[in-house]
C-alpha positions in Angstrom: 0.0 0.0 0.0 1.3 3.4 -0.9 2.1 5.3 2.3 2.1 8.6 0.4 -1.6 8.2 -0.6 -4.1 10.2 1.4 -6.3 8.2 3.7 -9.9 7.9 2.4 -12.2 10.2 4.3 -15.6 9.0 5.4 -18.2 11.4 6.6 -19.6 10.8 10.0 -22.9 12.3 11.3 -20.9 15.0 13.1 -18.9 15.7 9.9 -22.2 16.1 8.0 -23.5 18.6 10.5 -20.2 20.5 10.5 -20.3 20.5 6.7 -23.8 21.8 6.6 -23.0 24.6 9.1 -20.1 25.8 6.9 -22.3 25.7 3.8 -24.9 28.0 5.4 -22.1 30.2 6.8 -20.2 30.6 3.5 -23.0 30.1 0.9 -21.0 28.4 -1.9 -24.1 28.5 -4.1 -23.4 32.2 -4.6 -19.6 31.9 -5.0 -18.3 28.5 -6.1 -14.8 29.2 -4.7 -16.2 28.9 -1.2 -16.3 25.1 -1.6 -12.5 25.0 -1.3 -12.7 27.1 1.9 -15.3 24.6 3.3 -13.1 21.6 2.4 -10.1 23.1 4.3 -12.3 23.4 7.4 -13.7 19.9 7.3 -10.5 17.9 6.6 -7.1 18.0 4.9 -8.0 14.7 3.2 -10.9 16.0 1.0 -11.1 18.6 -1.7 -13.7 21.1 -2.8 -15.3 18.6 -5.2 -15.8 16.0 -2.5 -17.6 18.4 -0.1 -19.7 19.7 -2.9 -20.8 16.2 -4.0 -21.5 15.3 -0.3 -23.6 18.4 0.2 -25.6 17.7 -3.0 -26.1 14.1 -2.0 -27.5 15.1 1.4 -29.7 17.7 -0.2 -31.0 15.1 -2.7 -31.7 12.6 0.1 -33.6 15.3 2.0 -35.7 16.3 -1.0 -36.6 12.7 -1.6 -37.6 12.2 2.0 -39.8 15.3 1.9 -41.5 14.2 -1.2 -42.1 10.8 0.2 -43.5 12.2 3.4 -46.0 14.3 1.5 -47.4 11.1 -0.1 -47.6 9.1 3.1 -49.7 9.9 6.1 -48.8 9.3 9.7 -45.0 9.4 9.0 -43.1 10.3 12.1 -39.9 12.3 11.4 -37.1 12.9 13.8 -36.4 16.6 13.2 -32.9 17.2 14.4 -30.2 19.7 13.7 -29.2 18.0 10.5 -32.7 18.1 9.0 -33.1 21.7 10.1 -29.7 22.6 8.4 -30.6 20.8 5.2 -34.0 22.5 4.9 -32.3 25.9 5.4 -29.7 25.0 2.8 -32.3 23.9 0.3 -34.1 27.2 0.7 -30.7 29.0 0.4 -29.9 27.1 -2.8 -33.4 27.8 -4.3 -33.0 31.5 -3.5 -29.7 31.7 -5.3 -31.0 29.7 -8.3 -34.0 32.1 -8.5 -31.7 35.1 -8.3 -29.5 33.7 -11.1 -32.5 33.3 -13.3 -33.6 36.8 -12.6 -30.1 38.2 -13.2 -29.9 36.2 -16.5 -33.3 37.5 -17.6 -32.3 41.1 -16.7 -29.0 40.7 -18.6 -30.8 39.4 -21.7 -33.3 42.4 -21.5 -30.5 44.9 -21.0 -28.5 43.4 -23.9 -31.5 43.6 -26.1 -32.1 47.2 -25.1 -28.4 48.1 -25.7 -28.4 46.5 -29.1 -31.5 48.5 -30.1 -29.9 51.7 -28.9 -26.6 51.0 -30.6 -28.5 50.3 -33.8 -30.3 53.6 -33.6 -27.1 55.4 -32.9 -25.4 53.9 -36.0 -28.4 54.8 -38.1 -28.1 58.4 -36.8 -31.6 58.3 -35.3 -32.7 60.1 -32.2 -34.2 58.2 -29.2 -37.8 57.1 -29.7 -40.5 57.5 -27.1 -40.3 53.8 -26.2 -36.6 54.4 -25.4 -37.4 57.3 -23.1 -40.2 55.2 -21.4 -37.8 52.3 -20.8 -35.2 54.8 -19.3 -37.8 56.3 -17.0 -39.5 53.1 -15.9 -36.3 51.0 -15.2 -32.8 51.5 -14.2 -30.7 52.0 -17.3 -27.5 49.9 -17.7 -24.4 52.0 -17.6 -23.3 50.9 -21.1 -26.8 51.8 -22.4 -26.9 55.1 -20.6 -23.9 56.4 -22.5 -25.6 55.6 -25.8 -28.8 57.4 -24.6 -26.7 60.4 -23.7 -25.0 60.4 -27.1 -28.4 60.3 -28.9 -29.8 63.0 -26.7 -26.9 65.3 -27.3 -27.0 64.6 -31.0 -30.7 65.4 -31.1 -30.2 68.7 -29.2 -27.3 69.6 -31.5 -29.3 68.9 -34.6 -32.2 71.0 -33.3 -29.9 73.9 -32.4 -28.5 73.7 -35.9 -31.9 73.8 -37.5 -33.0 76.7 -35.3 -29.9 78.7 -36.3 -30.5 77.9 -39.9 -34.1 79.2 -39.7 -33.0 82.4 -37.9 -30.3 83.1 -40.5 -32.5 82.4 -43.5 -34.1 86.0 -43.6 -30.7 87.5 -43.4 -29.5 85.3 -46.2 -32.4 86.2 -48.4 -31.7 89.9 -47.8 -28.1 89.4 -48.7 -29.1 87.5 -51.8 -31.5 90.3 -52.8 -28.8 93.0 -52.3 -26.3 91.0 -54.3 -28.8 90.6 -57.1 -29.5 94.4 -57.2 -25.8 95.2 -57.1 -25.1 92.8 -60.0 -28.0 94.3 -61.9 -26.6 97.8 -61.5 -23.2 96.7 -62.6 -24.6 95.1 -65.7 -26.5 98.3 -66.5 -23.4 100.4 -66.0 -21.4 98.1 -68.2 -24.0 98.3 -71.0 -24.2 102.0 -70.8 -20.4 102.2 -71.0 -20.3 100.0 -74.0 -23.1 102.0 -75.6 -21.1 105.2 -75.1 -18.0 103.7 -76.5 -19.8 102.5 -79.6 -21.2 106.0 -80.2 -17.7 107.5 -79.9 -16.3 105.0 -82.4 -19.1 105.7 -84.8 -18.6 109.5 -84.5 -14.9 109.2 -85.1 -15.5 107.1 -88.2 -17.9 109.7 -89.5 -15.5 112.5 -88.9 -12.7 110.7 -90.8 -15.1 110.1 -93.7 -15.9 113.9 -93.9 -12.2 114.7 -93.7 -11.3 112.4 -96.6 -14.0 113.8 -98.8 -12.8 117.3 -98.2 -9.2 116.4 -99.2 -10.4 114.8 -102.4 -12.2 117.9 -103.4 
């Protein structure tokens, strides 16, 4: 026989009670790493897996007994500390399981909400009324809250830009009108100048013609 091999540990009634007390105290159903802490308290010859399996076995046996007791009448039960601890542990495990389901459902809902908000942000859309209702009626996840803030700021910026555009439009129209009038005046002046130049050229040509005729005579 190998002398270096650990001696096999067998749970006694007192070991079971000690184990159950530690389970209630440390609640490994909430944090799995606590099983290792419990094993170190029970014995150096067992590990976290062994104490977990022993606890689950005791729980299963207790549940089967409770189920059997409901089907039979007149069953006397010796309700000692072990049974009391097991009932408390079953309730503790059920509470943690229910909390995990609720957390999972909440996480799925939040992820769906965040996907919708990210999609709206990528599509350059502003938050819809349903987005605002969800924000008001439930606690917004931090990662979603930043998206909501971005969309809100974007909507406000776009509104401000539109308001500024509307306020500047009359001024722009006046400027356009003034520029049109100015260009009109410049065109009229240019036409008048060209007309005067044409008259001068014609007059000079006429004068030259008279001058040549006088020489020829």
